N, C-alpha and C positions, 0 to 999 in steps of 0.2 A: 457392484457392491457400494453402497453409500457409507461414507465416513461420518460418524457422529462424534463430534468433538465434545470433550468435557468442557466445563466452564473455563478452567484454567487454560486448556488448549486453545479454546476459542479466543481468549484474550491474547495469547501468544501469537496466534495466527493474525489477529487484528493488528497488532503491533508490527508484525512482519510485513503486512500489506502496506501499512503506512510507510515504512522505510523504503519499500520497493517502489511505491508510487512516487515518494520524494526523489529517489534516485532517477526514476524515468523522467521526471520534470526537470531535473537539474544536471543530470549526468551526461556522459558521452552519447550523442545521438546514434552512434554505431551499435550500441548495445541496447538501445531502447526497445526494439522489437522483442528481444529476449526477455527483458524486464516486464513488458506488457503480457507476454505469454505466461510468465510466472504469476503475475497478478491475476489473470484470468483463472488459473488453476486454483489459487487460494480462494477466490470469490465463490467457488462451488461449495466450499465448506463453511462459508460465513453467512450470517443473516444480512438482510438488506440494511438494517440499522448499523451493523458493524461496518459494512462496506462504505456506507455514507460517512460514518465517523472517521474512517481511515482517509477517505478522500478529502474531507474537510481539513483534517490535521495535516495531510501532506501538502495541501494548498497554502495553509497557514505557514508552515515551515518554509515553503518555497518563497513566499512573500517576505518573510523575515530574512531569509538567506540572501535575496535580492537587495534588500535594504543595506546589507553589509558590504555589498559590492560598490555602492555609490560613494 
């Protein structure tokens, strides 16, 4: 059974994916595999465009986060 998200649900899922990707990029390496699994599951319900936006935003946030560590 395929999940068909409403526009609002898709926006929430996209934001959630961005957060999980950011955590996977910056968080504890021990939980990274679990975060990646969660991301994979979310990607099944999102468009390619939403996934790319999430990836871009997570990379941007990671880069900004790294700047604060210097």
